[in-house]
C-alpha positions as CSV (number, residue, x, y, z in Angstrom):
1,X,0.0,0.0,0.0
2,X,1.3,3.5,-0.9
3,X,1.6,6.0,1.9
4,X,0.5,9.5,0.8
5,X,1.4,12.5,2.9
6,X,-1.0,15.5,2.3
7,X,0.8,18.8,3.0
8,X,-1.6,21.7,3.7
9,X,-1.8,25.1,5.2
10,X,1.5,26.9,4.7
11,X,3.2,30.3,5.3
12,X,1.0,32.0,2.8
13,X,-2.0,34.3,2.4
14,X,-3.8,31.3,0.9
15,X,-3.4,29.2,4.1
16,X,-7.2,28.7,4.7
17,X,-7.9,28.1,1.0
18,X,-5.4,25.2,1.2
19,X,-7.4,23.6,4.0
20,X,-10.5,23.5,1.8
21,X,-8.6,21.7,-1.0
22,X,-6.9,19.4,1.5
23,X,-10.3,18.4,2.9
24,X,-11.4,17.1,-0.5
25,X,-8.2,15.3,-1.3
26,X,-8.2,13.7,2.2
27,X,-11.8,12.5,1.7
28,X,-11.4,11.2,-1.8
29,X,-8.1,9.2,-1.6
30,X,-9.1,5.5,-1.8
31,X,-8.2,3.9,1.5
32,X,-8.0,0.5,-0.2
33,X,-5.0,1.9,-2.2
34,X,-3.5,4.4,0.1
35,X,-2.4,4.9,3.7
36,X,-3.1,8.6,4.2
37,X,-1.4,11.0,6.6
38,X,-1.8,14.7,6.9
39,X,0.8,17.3,7.8
40,X,-0.2,20.9,8.5
41,X,2.2,23.8,8.0
42,X,1.4,26.8,10.2
43,X,1.9,30.5,9.4
44,X,5.4,30.4,11.0
45,X,6.5,27.6,8.8
46,X,6.3,24.9,11.5
47,X,5.2,21.4,10.4
48,X,2.7,19.4,12.5
49,X,1.6,15.8,12.0
50,X,-2.2,15.5,12.3
51,X,-3.2,12.6,14.5
52,X,-6.6,11.3,13.4
53,X,-7.2,14.1,11.0
54,X,-10.8,15.1,10.3
55,X,-12.8,17.4,8.1
56,X,-14.6,20.3,10.0
57,X,-16.9,23.2,9.1
58,X,-15.2,26.7,8.9
59,X,-17.3,29.8,9.3
60,X,-16.0,31.4,6.1
61,X,-14.7,28.5,3.9
62,X,-17.0,25.6,4.5
63,X,-15.5,22.2,4.8
64,X,-11.8,22.3,5.7
65,X,-9.2,19.9,7.0
66,X,-8.8,20.4,10.8
67,X,-5.4,21.8,11.9
68,X,-4.1,20.9,15.4
69,X,-0.8,22.1,16.6
70,X,0.1,19.1,18.7
71,X,3.8,18.3,18.9
72,X,6.3,19.1,16.2
73,X,7.8,16.9,13.5
74,X,10.2,17.1,10.5
75,X,10.8,20.8,10.3
76,X,10.9,23.5,12.9
77,X,12.6,26.9,13.4
78,X,13.3,29.2,16.3
79,X,14.0,32.8,17.0
80,X,16.3,33.4,19.9
81,X,18.1,36.6,20.9
82,X,17.7,38.0,17.5
83,X,18.9,35.0,15.6
84,X,17.0,32.6,13.4
85,X,17.8,28.9,13.1
86,X,16.6,25.4,12.5
87,X,15.9,22.9,15.3
88,X,17.7,19.6,15.1
89,X,14.9,17.0,15.4
90,X,16.9,13.8,15.6
91,X,14.7,11.6,17.8
92,X,11.1,10.5,17.7
93,X,9.1,8.1,15.6
94,X,9.9,7.7,11.9
95,X,7.0,8.3,9.5
96,X,7.5,6.8,6.1
97,X,6.0,8.6,3.1
98,X,6.0,7.2,-0.4
99,X,4.6,10.3,-2.1
100,X,3.8,13.8,-0.9
101,X,0.6,15.5,-2.2
102,X,1.2,19.2,-1.7
103,X,-2.2,20.9,-1.4
104,X,-0.8,24.3,-0.6
105,X,-1.1,27.6,-2.4
106,X,0.9,30.8,-2.7
107,X,4.3,31.9,-1.6
108,X,6.7,29.5,0.1
109,X,4.4,26.7,-1.0
110,X,3.6,26.8,-4.7
111,X,6.6,28.8,-5.9
112,X,9.3,26.1,-5.9
113,X,10.4,26.6,-2.3
114,X,8.6,23.6,-1.0
115,X,9.4,21.6,-4.1
116,X,13.1,22.2,-3.6
117,X,13.0,21.1,0.0
118,X,11.2,17.8,-1.1
119,X,13.8,17.3,-3.8
120,X,16.6,17.7,-1.2
121,X,14.8,15.2,1.1
122,X,14.5,12.7,-1.8
123,X,10.8,12.5,-1.5
124,X,8.6,12.2,-4.6
125,X,5.7,14.7,-4.9
126,X,2.7,15.5,-7.0
127,X,2.9,18.4,-9.4
128,X,5.5,20.6,-11.0
129,X,9.1,20.6,-10.0
130,X,11.2,23.6,-8.8
131,X,11.5,25.4,-12.1
132,X,7.9,24.9,-13.3
133,X,6.6,25.9,-9.9
134,X,8.7,29.0,-9.7
135,X,7.9,30.1,-13.2
136,X,4.2,29.5,-12.8
137,X,4.2,31.6,-9.6
138,X,6.0,34.6,-11.1
139,X,3.6,36.2,-13.5
140,X,6.2,38.5,-14.9
141,X,8.7,35.7,-15.7
142,X,5.9,33.5,-17.0
143,X,4.6,36.2,-19.4
144,X,8.1,36.8,-20.8
145,X,8.6,33.0,-21.5
146,X,5.1,32.7,-23.0
147,X,5.8,35.7,-25.2
148,X,9.2,34.1,-26.2
149,X,7.3,30.9,-27.1
150,X,5.1,32.9,-29.5
151,X,2.0,32.8,-27.3
152,X,-0.3,35.8,-26.8
153,X,-0.2,37.6,-23.4
154,X,-2.0,40.7,-22.2
155,X,0.3,43.8,-22.3
156,X,1.9,44.4,-18.9
157,X,4.3,46.6,-17.0
158,X,6.5,45.4,-14.2
159,X,7.1,47.6,-11.1
160,X,9.7,46.7,-8.4
161,X,9.5,48.0,-4.9
162,X,12.7,49.9,-5.2
163,X,11.7,51.7,-8.4
164,X,8.3,52.5,-6.8
165,X,9.9,54.2,-3.9
166,X,12.2,56.3,-6.1
167,X,9.8,57.1,-9.0
168,X,6.2,56.8,-7.8
169,X,4.7,59.7,-9.7
170,X,6.6,59.0,-12.9
171,X,5.5,55.3,-12.9
172,X,1.9,56.3,-12.4
173,X,2.1,58.7,-15.3
174,X,3.7,56.1,-17.5
175,X,1.0,53.6,-16.7
176,X,-1.8,56.1,-17.4
177,X,-0.2,57.0,-20.7
178,X,0.4,53.4,-21.8
179,X,-2.7,51.6,-20.5
180,X,-5.2,54.2,-19.4
181,X,-8.1,53.1,-17.2
182,X,-9.4,50.7,-16.2
183,X,-6.3,48.6,-15.6
184,X,-5.4,45.7,-13.2
185,X,-2.8,45.8,-10.5
186,X,-1.6,42.5,-9.0
187,X,1.4,41.1,-7.1
188,X,3.7,39.2,-9.4
189,X,4.0,36.3,-6.9
190,X,0.6,35.5,-5.4
191,X,-2.5,33.5,-6.3
192,X,-6.2,33.3,-5.6
193,X,-6.5,37.0,-6.7
194,X,-4.8,38.0,-3.4
195,X,-3.8,41.7,-3.6
196,X,-5.4,42.2,-7.0
197,X,-7.3,45.5,-7.7
198,X,-9.2,46.9,-10.7
199,X,-8.2,50.5,-11.0
200,X,-10.7,52.8,-12.6
201,X,-8.9,56.2,-12.3
202,X,-5.5,57.8,-11.7
203,X,-6.6,58.6,-8.1
204,X,-6.9,54.9,-7.3
205,X,-3.6,53.7,-8.9
206,X,-1.1,54.6,-6.2
207,X,-3.0,53.0,-3.4
208,X,-3.7,49.9,-5.5
209,X,0.0,49.5,-6.2
210,X,0.8,50.0,-2.5
211,X,-1.7,47.3,-1.6
212,X,-0.1,44.9,-4.1
213,X,3.3,45.6,-2.6
214,X,2.0,44.3,0.8
215,X,2.1,40.8,-0.9
216,X,5.2,40.9,-3.0
217,X,8.3,43.0,-3.9
218,X,7.3,43.0,-7.6
219,X,4.0,44.2,-9.0
220,X,2.4,43.9,-12.4
221,X,0.1,46.4,-14.1
222,X,-2.0,45.0,-17.0
223,X,-4.2,46.5,-19.6
224,X,-7.9,45.7,-18.9
225,X,-9.6,43.7,-21.6
226,X,-13.4,43.2,-22.1
227,X,-12.9,39.5,-21.9
228,X,-14.5,36.2,-21.1
229,X,-12.5,34.1,-18.6
230,X,-11.8,30.6,-20.1
231,X,-10.0,27.9,-18.2
232,X,-8.5,24.5,-19.1
233,X,-7.1,21.7,-17.0
234,X,-3.9,19.9,-18.0
235,X,-2.7,16.5,-16.8
236,X,0.6,14.7,-17.6
237,X,4.4,15.0,-17.7
238,X,6.0,14.9,-21.2
239,X,2.8,14.0,-23.1
240,X,0.1,16.0,-21.3
241,X,-3.6,16.0,-22.1
242,X,-6.0,18.9,-21.9
243,X,-9.6,19.0,-20.8
244,X,-12.6,20.6,-22.3
245,X,-13.1,24.4,-21.6
246,X,-14.8,26.0,-18.7
247,X,-15.8,29.6,-18.2
248,X,-15.9,31.7,-15.1
249,X,-18.6,34.4,-15.0
250,X,-17.9,36.6,-12.0
251,X,-20.7,38.4,-10.3
252,X,-18.3,40.9,-8.8
253,X,-16.2,43.5,-10.6
254,X,-13.7,40.7,-11.4
255,X,-12.9,37.2,-10.1
256,X,-11.6,38.4,-6.8
257,X,-10.5,36.5,-3.7
258,X,-14.0,37.2,-2.1
259,X,-15.7,35.9,-5.3
260,X,-13.7,32.8,-5.3
261,X,-13.8,31.8,-1.6
262,X,-16.0,33.9,0.6
263,X,-19.2,34.7,-1.5
264,X,-20.9,31.5,-2.4
265,X,-22.6,33.3,-5.3
266,X,-19.5,35.1,-6.3
267,X,-19.3,33.5,-9.8
268,X,-21.0,31.1,-12.1
269,X,-18.9,28.2,-13.5
270,X,-20.0,27.1,-16.9
271,X,-18.8,23.7,-18.2
272,X,-18.4,23.3,-21.1
273,X,-17.7,26.9,-22.1
274,X,-19.6,27.9,-25.3
275,X,-16.9,28.1,-28.0
276,X,-16.9,27.1,-31.6
277,X,-14.9,24.0,-32.5
278,X,-12.1,25.9,-34.3
279,X,-11.6,28.4,-31.4
280,X,-11.7,25.6,-28.8
281,X,-9.0,23.6,-30.7
282,X,-6.8,26.6,-31.2
283,X,-7.0,27.4,-27.4
284,X,-6.3,23.8,-26.4
285,X,-3.2,23.7,-28.6
286,X,-2.0,27.0,-27.1
287,X,-2.6,25.7,-23.6
288,X,-0.5,22.6,-24.2
289,X,2.2,24.7,-25.7
290,X,2.2,27.0,-22.7
291,X,2.3,24.1,-20.2
292,X,5.4,22.7,-21.9
293,X,7.0,26.1,-22.4
294,X,6.8,26.8,-18.7
295,X,8.2,23.3,-17.8
296,X,5.1,22.2,-16.0
297,X,4.5,18.6,-15.1
298,X,1.8,16.6,-13.2
299,X,-0.9,19.1,-13.4
300,X,-1.9,22.7,-14.0
301,X,-4.9,24.9,-14.6
302,X,-4.4,27.3,-17.5
303,X,-6.5,30.5,-17.5
304,X,-7.1,32.5,-20.7
305,X,-8.9,35.7,-21.6
306,X,-11.1,35.7,-24.7
307,X,-11.6,39.3,-26.0
308,X,-15.3,39.9,-26.6
309,X,-14.5,42.6,-29.1
310,X,-11.8,41.2,-31.3
311,X,-12.2,37.4,-30.7
312,X,-8.5,37.2,-29.8
313,X,-7.4,35.2,-26.8
314,X,-4.5,35.6,-24.4
315,X,-2.8,33.3,-21.9
316,X,-3.4,34.9,-18.5
317,X,-1.6,32.6,-16.1
318,X,-0.8,29.0,-15.1
319,X,-1.7,27.6,-11.7
320,X,0.6,24.7,-10.9
321,X,-1.4,23.7,-7.7
322,X,-5.0,24.6,-8.6
323,X,-7.8,24.5,-6.2
324,X,-8.9,20.9,-5.3
325,X,-12.2,21.2,-3.6
326,X,-14.9,19.0,-5.2
327,X,-16.4,22.1,-6.9
328,X,-13.1,23.7,-8.0
329,X,-12.6,24.2,-11.7
330,X,-9.7,21.8,-12.1
331,X,-11.4,18.6,-10.9
332,X,-14.7,19.7,-12.4
333,X,-13.2,20.1,-15.8
334,X,-11.7,16.6,-15.6
335,X,-15.0,15.2,-14.4
336,X,-16.8,16.6,-17.4
337,X,-13.9,15.3,-19.6
338,X,-14.5,11.7,-18.3
339,X,-12.0,11.5,-15.3
340,X,-13.7,11.3,-11.9
341,X,-12.1,12.9,-8.8
342,X,-10.8,9.7,-7.3
343,X,-9.3,8.6,-10.6
344,X,-7.7,12.0,-11.0
345,X,-5.9,11.6,-7.7
346,X,-4.7,8.1,-8.7
347,X,-3.3,9.5,-12.0
348,X,-1.5,12.4,-10.3
349,X,0.2,10.0,-7.8
350,X,1.2,7.8,-10.7
351,X,2.7,10.8,-12.6
352,X,4.6,11.8,-9.5
353,X,6.2,8.3,-9.1
354,X,6.8,8.2,-12.9
355,X,8.7,11.5,-12.8
356,X,10.6,10.5,-9.7
357,X,11.8,7.2,-11.1
358,X,13.0,9.0,-14.2
359,X,15.0,11.4,-12.1
360,X,16.7,8.6,-10.2
361,X,18.5,7.8,-13.4
362,X,20.2,11.2,-13.6
363,X,23.9,11.1,-12.7
364,X,24.9,13.2,-9.7
365,X,28.5,12.2,-9.0
366,X,31.4,12.9,-11.4
367,X,33.7,9.9,-11.7
368,X,37.3,10.7,-12.7
């Protein structure tokens, strides 16, 4: 029997969202195939094994995986007399894990940080590796690589915290002249629409950029497009497959954090999206090209904008650890494409083991 370790929580603004996804993964993993353990990561980066984990009701997020801080295991840190360090945990029970299933979102979780740690620990894990995770998380780098690959992206401008402090007024003027209003401001490295603002006038721009800088040291400003939001799910390593299309119809100004997770009526999910066959095939081909260009593996949800006026489409972003609740777009797209939730989890674990076995053949020691 395979032992699967679900990692959830994390030192991220999407900590609570992760608990929602983890509750579904924990529930749907087939106990006839898997021994399932759960490991919660708190806001300080400390890891806690969950004894007899259970799904509970959260006042804002619905069903979530319970998180109890009882004991410490595997990783811990300390702050003592102004110095940070790592606690040497050399005793205690050993817990064997065959595959880690990271159900974590955002910084320090989905950006290659966790993936690098698991690589160093020689533990197979579901989803993209270090490079694919880091690229997918950084919207600026992802856009540059997508553009280099010949894929369409929405025009954007990058702003760093240092440049913002030195040239605030000049940057605002440049953005107004280049994009006008409305435009979107977002942290380069964040997910779930955390820190994202729709800016309608010059008077709102500075405060929106300030808000985005609370979440990252690099911010993107994008031209607003009168667009439909189309999403696809991708599954696989070197030969990925793509799902049918889904559409997000926000009932808010845009598909904000509140619309995604707080307001139960924040958006309508339409599956399949209404697209003609030619446009659908064109978008699916571009999605697969984007997935491979950004070095993704295992899984990803790829979000696109379809311009209502011109009919052109743009790759918006790639999410390498998409939401995994039973009503999240990624599993729903596969369900409508013929792969049920439990089967999807099986396939993701198989892909993780496949990728790991292939990596074991890579030479790491130079022989003279």
